[in-house]
C-alpha positions in Angstrom: 2.5 44.7 -25.7 4.5 42.3 -27.9 4.7 38.5 -27.4 7.5 36.2 -26.5 8.3 33.4 -28.9 6.7 31.0 -26.5 3.5 33.0 -26.4 3.3 33.2 -30.1 3.4 29.4 -30.5 1.0 28.9 -27.7 -1.4 31.5 -29.0 -1.3 29.8 -32.4 -2.3 26.5 -30.8 -4.6 27.7 -28.0 -8.0 26.0 -27.8 -8.9 26.9 -24.2 -7.9 29.4 -21.6 -5.9 32.6 -21.5 -2.2 33.1 -21.7 -1.9 34.3 -18.1 0.8 32.9 -15.9 -0.5 30.2 -13.6 -3.8 29.8 -15.5 -4.7 26.5 -17.1 -4.6 26.4 -20.8 -5.4 23.8 -23.4 -3.3 23.6 -26.6 -3.5 21.7 -29.8 -0.6 19.2 -30.3 0.9 18.8 -33.8 3.3 15.9 -33.1 3.7 13.2 -30.5 6.5 10.8 -29.7 6.9 7.9 -27.4 9.6 5.4 -26.6 9.7 1.7 -25.7 9.7 2.0 -21.9 6.7 4.3 -21.9 5.1 3.4 -25.3 3.5 0.1 -24.4 1.2 1.8 -21.9 0.6 4.7 -24.3 -0.8 2.3 -27.0 -2.6 0.1 -24.5 -4.3 3.3 -23.1 -5.0 4.5 -26.7 -6.7 1.2 -27.3 -8.6 1.3 -24.0 -10.0 4.7 -24.9 -11.6 3.2 -27.9 -9.5 5.2 -30.4 -8.6 3.6 -33.7 -6.5 6.1 -35.6 -3.8 8.8 -34.8 -5.3 12.3 -35.2 -2.1 14.4 -34.8 -0.2 15.5 -37.8 2.5 13.0 -36.9 3.1 10.3 -34.3 6.4 8.5 -33.9 7.2 5.4 -31.8 10.9 4.8 -31.0 12.6 1.8 -29.5 15.6 3.3 -27.8 15.8 2.5 -24.1 15.9 -1.3 -24.0 17.3 -2.1 -27.4 19.2 -5.1 -26.1 16.6 -7.9 -26.3 17.6 -9.9 -23.2 14.7 -12.3 -23.5 11.3 -12.5 -25.1 9.8 -9.7 -22.9 11.8 -6.9 -24.6 11.4 -8.5 -28.0 7.7 -8.9 -27.5 7.3 -5.3 -26.4 9.1 -4.1 -29.5 6.9 -6.3 -31.7 3.8 -5.0 -30.0 5.0 -1.4 -30.5 5.6 -2.0 -34.2 2.1 -3.5 -34.5 0.5 -0.6 -32.6 2.3 1.9 -34.9 1.1 0.0 -38.0 -2.4 -0.4 -36.6 -3.0 3.1 -35.5 -0.9 5.1 -38.0 2.4 6.1 -36.5 6.0 6.0 -37.7 8.1 3.2 -36.1 11.8 3.5 -35.5 13.3 0.1 -35.1 15.5 -0.9 -32.1 19.1 0.3 -32.7 18.1 3.2 -35.0 18.7 5.7 -32.2 17.4 7.7 -29.3 14.0 9.2 -29.9 15.1 12.9 -29.4 18.1 12.5 -31.8 16.1 10.7 -34.5 13.1 13.0 -34.2 15.4 16.0 -34.5 16.9 14.5 -37.6 13.7 13.6 -39.3 10.6 15.3 -38.0 11.2 18.3 -35.6 9.9 21.5 -37.2 9.9 25.2 -36.1 6.6 26.5 -34.8 5.1 23.1 -34.2 4.0 21.7 -30.9 5.4 18.3 -29.7 4.2 16.2 -26.8 6.3 13.2 -25.8 6.2 10.6 -23.1 9.8 11.2 -22.2 11.1 14.0 -20.0 13.7 15.2 -22.5 11.2 15.8 -25.2 12.1 19.6 -25.1 15.2 18.8 -27.1 13.8 20.2 -30.4 13.4 23.6 -28.8 16.8 24.2 -30.2 15.3 24.6 -33.6 12.2 26.5 -32.6 9.7 23.7 -31.8 7.7 24.0 -28.6 8.2 20.6 -27.1 6.9 19.3 -23.7 7.4 16.1 -21.9 4.4 14.4 -20.2 3.0 11.2 -18.9 2.0 8.6 -21.5 -1.8 8.9 -20.8 -1.6 12.6 -21.8 0.2 11.6 -25.0 -2.5 9.0 -25.8 -5.3 11.5 -25.4 -3.4 14.1 -27.5 -2.7 11.5 -30.1 -6.5 10.9 -30.3 -7.1 14.6 -31.0 -7.6 15.9 -27.5 -6.0 19.1 -26.2 -3.1 19.0 -23.8 -3.7 21.0 -20.6 -1.0 22.7 -18.6 -0.7 25.7 -16.3 0.7 28.6 -18.3 4.4 28.7 -17.2 6.4 31.8 -16.5 8.6 32.7 -19.6 12.1 33.5 -18.6 14.5 35.3 -21.0 18.0 33.9 -20.9 20.0 36.4 -22.8 23.2 35.1 -24.3 26.1 37.4 -25.1 29.6 36.8 -26.5 30.9 33.6 -28.0 32.2 30.4 -26.4 36.0 30.3 -26.0 38.2 27.3 -26.9 37.3 24.2 -24.9 34.1 25.6 -23.6 30.9 24.1 -25.1 27.2 24.2 -25.1 27.2 21.6 -22.3 28.9 24.2 -20.2 26.1 26.7 -20.9 23.5 24.4 -19.4 25.8 23.3 -16.6 26.2 27.0 -15.8 22.4 27.3 -15.7 22.2 24.4 -13.3 24.9 25.9 -11.1 23.0 29.1 -10.9 19.4 27.9 -10.6 19.5 24.3 -9.2 17.4 21.3 -10.3 14.3 23.1 -8.9 15.1 26.5 -10.5 13.0 25.9 -13.7 9.8 24.5 -12.2 6.8 26.0 -13.9 9.0 27.9 -16.3 9.9 28.0 -19.9 13.4 29.3 -20.7 13.5 31.3 -23.9 17.0 32.0 -25.2 17.7 35.4 -26.9 20.5 37.8 -27.5 23.5 38.1 -29.8 25.2 35.0 -28.4 22.4 32.8 -29.9 23.8 33.5 -33.4 27.1 31.9 -32.5 25.5 28.6 -31.6 24.5 25.9 -34.2 21.3 23.9 -33.8 23.0 20.9 -32.3 24.6 23.1 -29.7 21.2 24.7 -29.0 19.6 21.3 -28.6 22.2 20.2 -26.0 21.0 23.2 -24.0 17.3 22.6 -24.4 17.7 18.9 -23.7 19.2 19.5 -20.3 16.7 22.3 -19.5 14.7 19.3 -18.2 17.2 19.0 -15.3 16.3 22.5 -14.2 12.7 21.2 -13.8 11.6 23.4 -16.7 8.4 22.8 -18.7 10.4 23.5 -21.9 13.2 25.5 -23.4 13.3 27.2 -26.8 15.5 29.2 -29.2 14.4 31.5 -31.9 15.0 30.5 -35.5 17.5 32.1 -37.8 20.0 31.4 -40.6 21.6 28.7 -38.4 18.2 26.9 -38.2 17.6 27.2 -41.9 21.1 25.9 -42.6 20.7 22.9 -40.3 17.4 21.9 -41.9 19.0 22.2 -45.3 21.8 19.9 -44.3 19.0 17.4 -43.2 17.3 17.9 -46.6 14.3 19.5 -45.0 14.9 23.2 -45.8 11.2 23.6 -46.9 10.2 23.2 -43.2 12.0 26.4 -42.1 9.9 29.1 -40.5 11.3 32.3 -39.1 10.3 32.7 -35.5 11.4 35.6 -33.2 10.0 37.2 -30.1 8.6 40.7 -30.6 11.1 43.5 -29.7 8.7 44.8 -27.0 8.0 41.3 -25.6 7.8 41.2 -21.8 9.2 38.3 -19.8 8.5 37.2 -16.3 12.2 37.2 -15.5 15.6 37.5 -17.1 19.2 36.4 -16.6 22.3 36.9 -18.7 25.1 34.6 -19.6 28.2 35.9 -21.3 29.4 32.9 -23.2 32.9 34.4 -23.4 33.3 34.0 -19.6 32.5 30.2 -19.6 35.1 27.6 -18.9 34.9 23.8 -18.8 32.5 22.7 -16.1 31.6 19.4 -14.5 28.7 18.1 -12.3 30.0 16.1 -9.4 28.0 13.1 -8.0 25.1 12.8 -7.5 23.0 15.6 -8.9 23.1 17.6 -12.1 23.3 20.9 -10.3 26.4 20.0 -8.3 28.5 21.9 -10.7 32.1 23.2 -10.4 34.9 24.2 -12.8 36.8 21.1 -14.0 40.0 22.7 -12.7 38.7 22.3 -9.1 38.5 18.5 -9.3 41.6 17.7 -11.4 43.5 14.6 -10.4 40.5 12.3 -9.6 41.3 8.9 -11.2 38.7 7.9 -13.8 37.8 4.3 -14.5 35.2 4.8 -17.2 34.4 7.4 -19.8 31.2 7.5 -21.8 30.2 9.7 -24.7 26.7 9.7 -25.9 23.0 10.0 -24.8 20.4 12.3 -26.2 22.4 15.3 -24.8 25.7 14.7 -26.5 25.3 11.7 -28.8 25.2 13.4 -32.2 27.8 13.3 -35.0 28.9 16.8 -33.9 29.4 15.6 -30.3 31.5 12.5 -31.1 33.6 14.1 -33.8 35.6 16.3 -31.4 36.4 13.3 -29.3 37.6 11.4 -32.4 39.8 14.4 -33.4 41.3 14.5 -29.9 42.0 10.7 -30.0 43.7 10.8 -33.5 47.0 9.0 -33.2 46.6 8.7 -29.5 45.5 5.9 -27.0 43.4 6.0 -24.0 44.9 5.0 -20.6 44.9 1.2 -20.2 43.1 1.4 -16.8 40.4 3.6 -18.2 37.5 2.3 -20.3 36.0 4.5 -22.9 32.7 3.8 -24.6 30.9 5.8 -27.4 27.2 5.3 -27.6 25.9 7.4 -30.5 22.5 9.1 -30.4 21.5 7.7 -33.8 22.6 5.0 -36.3 22.9 7.8 -38.8 25.6 9.4 -36.7 27.4 6.1 -36.4 27.2 5.5 -40.2 28.5 9.0 -41.0 31.4 8.7 -38.6 32.2 5.3 -39.9 32.2 6.4 -43.6 34.6 9.2 -42.7 37.0 6.9 -40.9 36.5 8.3 -37.4 35.0 5.2 -35.9 38.1 3.2 -36.9 40.3 6.0 -35.5 38.5 5.8 -32.1 38.6 2.0 -32.0 42.4 2.2 -32.7 42.7 4.4 -29.6 41.0 1.8 -27.5 37.4 2.9 -27.6 34.5 0.5 -27.4 31.7 1.4 -29.7 28.1 0.7 -28.6 24.7 0.5 -30.3 22.7 3.7 -30.6 20.7 3.5 -27.5 19.7 5.3 -24.2 20.8 2.1 -22.4 23.7 3.1 -20.1 22.0 6.4 -19.2 19.4 4.4 -17.3 21.6 1.6 -16.1 21.2 -0.8 -18.9 24.6 -1.9 -20.0 28.1 -0.4 -19.3 27.4 -0.3 -15.6 30.4 1.1 -13.7 32.4 -1.1 -11.4 32.4 -1.0 -7.6 34.1 1.9 -6.0 34.8 3.5 -9.4 34.5 6.9 -11.1 32.6 7.3 -14.4 32.7 10.5 -16.5 29.7 10.7 -18.8 28.3 13.3 -21.3 24.8 12.3 -20.2 22.1 14.6 -18.6 21.6 12.8 -15.2 23.8 11.4 -12.5 21.2 10.6 -9.8 22.6 8.2 -7.3 22.2 4.6 -8.6 20.9 5.6 -12.0 24.0 4.1 -13.7 22.9 0.6 -12.5 25.0 0.3 -9.3 24.2 1.8 -5.9 26.7 4.3 -4.4 28.1 5.1 -7.9 30.3 8.1 -8.6 29.1 9.6 -11.9 30.2 13.0 -13.2 28.6 14.9 -16.1 30.7 16.9 -18.5 31.2 17.7 -22.2 32.7 15.3 -24.7 36.0 17.3 -24.7 36.3 17.0 -20.9 35.4 13.3 -21.0 37.9 12.5 -23.8 40.7 14.5 -22.0 40.1 12.2 -19.0 40.4 9.1 -21.1 43.7 10.3 -22.5 45.0 11.3 -19.1 43.4 8.6 -16.9 42.1 11.2 -14.5 39.9 14.3 -14.5 41.8 17.1 -16.2 40.9 20.5 -17.5 41.4 20.0 -21.3 43.1 23.4 -21.5 45.8 22.1 -19.1 46.1 18.8 -21.0 46.6 20.8 -24.2 49.5 22.7 -22.6 51.0 19.4 -21.4 50.8 17.6 -24.7 51.8 20.5 -26.9 50.1 19.1 -30.1 46.6 18.7 -28.7 44.4 21.4 -30.3 40.9 22.4 -29.4 38.8 20.3 -31.8 36.1 23.0 -32.3 32.5 22.3 -33.4 31.9 21.1 -37.0 28.7 20.3 -38.9 28.7 17.8 -41.8 27.9 19.0 -45.3 24.9 16.7 -45.3 23.4 14.4 -42.8 23.3 11.2 -44.9 22.6 7.7 -43.9 20.3 4.7 -44.5 16.6 5.5 -43.9 15.2 1.9 -43.8 15.1 1.8 -40.0 12.0 4.0 -40.0 8.8 2.3 -41.0 6.2 4.8 -42.3 2.5 4.7 -41.5 1.9 4.3 -45.3 3.9 1.1 -45.4 3.3 -0.8 -42.1 4.6 -4.2 -41.3 1.6 -5.1 -39.2 -2.0 -3.9 -39.2 -3.2 -5.8 -36.1 -2.0 -5.7 -32.6 0.5 -8.4 -31.6 0.5 -9.0 -27.8 2.9 -11.4 -26.2 2.4 -12.9 -22.7 4.2 -10.0 -21.0 1.6 -7.4 -22.4 -1.0 -6.9 -19.7 -4.0 -4.6 -19.3 -4.0 -1.1 -17.9 -5.5 -1.2 -14.3 -8.3 1.2 -13.5 -8.9 3.0 -10.2 -12.3 3.4 -8.6 -13.8 6.8 -8.1 -12.4 8.8 -5.2 -14.0 7.8 -1.8 -15.4 10.2 0.8 -13.2 8.7 3.4 -9.4 8.5 2.9 -7.2 7.0 5.6 -4.3 4.7 6.0 -0.8 4.4 7.3 2.1 6.6 6.3 3.8 3.7 4.7 7.0 5.5 3.7 8.6 8.8 4.6 11.2 10.1 2.1 13.6 13.0 1.7 13.9 15.8 -0.8 14.4 15.2 -4.6 13.1 11.7 -4.7 13.3 10.8 -8.4 11.1 8.6 -10.6 14.2 6.3 -10.7 13.8 5.9 -6.9 10.1 5.1 -7.4 10.5 2.7 -10.3 14.1 1.8 -11.1 14.9 1.8 -14.8 17.4 -1.0 -14.8 16.9 -3.8 -17.4 16.0 -6.5 -14.8 13.1 -4.3 -13.6 11.9 -2.3 -16.5 11.5 -5.4 -18.7 8.2 -5.7 -16.8 7.0 -2.3 -17.9 4.0 -3.8 -19.7 3.2 -6.1 -16.7 2.0 -3.8 -13.9 1.4 -6.5 -11.2 5.0 -7.7 -11.6 6.5 -4.2 -12.1 4.8 -3.0 -8.9 6.8 -5.4 -6.8 9.8 -3.1 -7.3 8.1 0.1 -6.3 10.4 2.3 -4.2 12.7 -0.7 -3.7 15.7 1.6 -3.9 14.4 3.5 -0.8 12.9 0.5 1.1 12.9 -3.0 -0.3 10.0 -4.0 2.0 7.7 -1.2 0.8 5.8 -3.1 -2.0 4.8 -6.0 0.2 3.9 -3.7 3.1 1.7 -1.6 0.8 -0.1 -4.7 -0.6 -0.7 -6.0 3.0 -2.1 -2.7 4.1 -5.6 -1.4 3.6 -4.6 1.8 1.7 -1.9 4.2 2.7 0.1 7.3 2.0 3.5 8.4 0.9 5.3 11.3 2.6 8.0 13.2 0.9 10.0 16.4 1.0 10.5 18.9 -1.8 10.5 18.2 -5.5 9.0 14.7 -5.2 9.0 12.8 -8.5 11.7 14.7 -10.4 13.3 13.2 -13.4 11.8 10.9 -15.9 8.2 11.2 -17.3 7.7 7.5 -16.5 4.0 7.2 -15.5 4.7 3.8 -13.9 5.9 5.9 -10.9 2.3 6.8 -10.3 0.6 3.8 -11.7 2.5 1.2 -9.6 1.8 3.0 -6.3 -1.8 3.2 -7.3 -1.9 -0.5 -8.1 -0.4 -1.2 -4.6 -3.3 0.7 -3.0 -1.6 4.1 -2.3 -4.3 6.7 -1.9 -2.3 9.9 -1.9 1.1 11.6 -1.4 1.8 14.3 1.2 4.8 16.3 0.0 6.4 19.7 0.4 6.4 20.1 -3.4 6.0 18.0 -6.6 7.8 17.9 -9.9 5.5 19.0 -12.7 5.2 15.8 -14.8 4.9 13.5 -11.8 2.2 15.6 -10.3 0.2 15.4 -13.5 0.7 11.6 -13.5 -0.7 11.4 -10.0 -3.8 13.1 -11.1 -4.0 10.9 -14.2 -4.0 7.8 -12.0 -6.3 9.0 -9.2 -3.8 9.6 -6.4 -4.4 12.7 -4.2 -1.3 15.0 -4.3 -1.4 17.2 -1.1 1.2 19.8 -0.3 2.3 20.3 3.3 4.7 22.7 5.0 8.2 21.8 6.3 7.2 21.8 9.9 4.4 19.3 9.4 6.7 17.2 7.2 9.2 17.0 10.0 6.5 16.0 12.5 5.0 13.1 10.5 6.7 9.8 11.2 6.6 6.6 9.1 3.9 4.4 10.5 1.7 7.2 11.6 -2.0 6.8 11.0 -3.2 9.4 8.4 -6.8 10.5 7.9 -8.1 13.2 5.6 -10.9 14.5 7.7 -13.0 16.1 4.9 -15.5 14.3 2.6 -12.6 13.9 0.1 -14.6 13.2 -3.0 -17.0 16.2 -2.4 -14.2 18.5 -1.4 -12.2 17.7 -4.5 -15.1 18.2 -6.9 -16.2 21.4 -5.1 -12.9 23.2 -5.5 -11.8 23.1 -1.9 -8.1 24.0 -1.6 -7.3 23.3 2.1 -7.8 19.9 3.6 -7.6 18.9 7.3 -5.3 15.9 7.8 -5.4 14.1 11.2 -2.4 12.3 12.4 -2.6 9.5 15.0 -5.9 11.0 16.3 -3.9 13.5 18.3 -2.9 16.4 16.0 -3.9 17.9 12.8 -2.3 19.7 9.9 -3.6 21.7 6.9 -2.7 20.4 3.5 -3.3 22.1 0.1 -4.6 20.7 -3.2 -3.4 22.9 -6.1 -5.5 21.7 -9.0 -7.7 23.1 -11.8 -11.3 22.2 -12.2 -10.4 19.7 -14.9 -7.8 18.0 -12.8 -10.2 17.8 -9.9 -12.8 16.0 -12.1 -10.1 13.6 -13.3 -9.0 12.9 -9.8 -12.5 12.4 -8.4 -13.3 9.9 -11.3 -10.3 7.7 -10.4 -7.9 9.0 -13.0 -7.8 10.2 -16.6 -8.6 6.9 -18.2 -11.6 6.3 -16.0 -12.7 9.9 -16.4 -12.4 9.8 -20.2 -14.2 6.5 -20.5 -16.9 7.9 -18.2 -17.4 10.9 -20.5 -17.6 8.7 -23.6 -20.1 6.3 -21.9 -22.3 9.1 -20.8 -22.3 10.8 -24.2 -20.9 14.0 -22.7 -18.0 14.0 -25.0 -15.8 11.7 -27.1 -12.5 10.5 -25.6 -10.6 12.9 -27.7 -12.5 15.9 -26.2 -10.9 15.6 -22.8 
């Protein structure tokens, strides 16, 4: 039996386990990346593990989320990150140089390599044949030290593409169609592998739009084969020598398959407030639009902004509609500026932003009250834009620009008929991706060779070993699809404390219940209760670390998002799955007791746990964990576990 492309890359990097669906495997990691909101903890954990030099082929530290240095905290964090990169041997991308996924795609992403990143949209380079996976920062720190990355072997799903995109339909519509069909939970424990004749019609940047937003499906990763389009893209980046031909075997067997005929697609849009709330644009025409934003790691490239610029040539946006362009990289900005397109957009009334994630997580360009914002971003979770009760729609750059011209949501095909001279801009690559390179500091020429820690840089808290007895109050009961943005909001006024866990923890779950943090501190341990897909969204490990700091012992949920569940293990919180009926019966304030000897049960491999509620009824909860995850959990988390191994001489930190 032949292998899928995913299996080929995994097999080439396999260090432990068998490639059988659902079985835990350990793989070697070639490249790692981290960014400024997660990177401080990565490097503090790297230091705490006693490691002194990066062991992967390449490590890159980007400053892209909070590039606006509001006060000394952000600036100090960036200085610390630069010093960590210089001290331990990583590339450092300066604030303003661009979003990690865009800059990594331009400079480092390579076919056939593995990439682990402390950002959930790390799978972006799957568009050029790199197997890239998002994870918590502690997993990145261990991998960067030479350790294997462990994961359950996902199902590999074949997404067969046929036909070609018609005018005004884009790669964004491909992934929106996937979300419409499968939902934000449809990709959990899966890798989507794109095949078929339609692949040949898509350029690498179009493919990376699709792999980037595969994260919104809950997918472990998404990947395309390599071909002439891949080789051409790398040549335009001046990296043609990194091309490797990668294809699945003709007799490869997949766990599942679906087919999308690109020719049938039309402009789509995700309504508020979930990426899978997708409908044709034609169904929501006429909605007044107050703000339009083009950018993010999904649609912030040169190739994404150019169509908008062409549509705006010799035109103006509506006076009551704001339009902002936030490029994915400074190189994209420079190229557009040199070609005159930046001036063209500014003349049309567009505000040009720094190359940053910023607005995608509510830092800058926050929508007004009772307003509608159309964005080419990847997430529209309620409140993520920086204001509660927002109305954020997700769409392609073409749909967004059409709305700016019209002042309301409009199918660009209908706008083209109305304006007569508006033509479909198409998709165009530059002859060469050229721009200044001095915003990336190489490991061979570091600015710093010692760590620089400002007053906002704290220590990483450790958890004690798991106790035999686990009991406490159900401190908070939550609904389905609670995101990491609910658990730790990413707005600038909160995330500036990302390196100061005692302070950051004060905001834990504040968007659900602003009394929670204090109640948790005042209690003697406790539990969280949640519905399905708890912890979806960002890879932000603060969403596990802060509840741990507040004394939370475990989470009872109907199901967990992959990265967040791994982060719960990494910080010693017990993730137990319960059924819907028991979830409905538990009330906030109930007394929860795990009846078993928890530490012994976890270490011994016990799967079912008896949970007593209020001393008057019991339920059965399930722990789905590998032997390795159980040891980590019992030792109080991955950092404690790895240090324990090193102290006992049973293995160096990198061996975990």
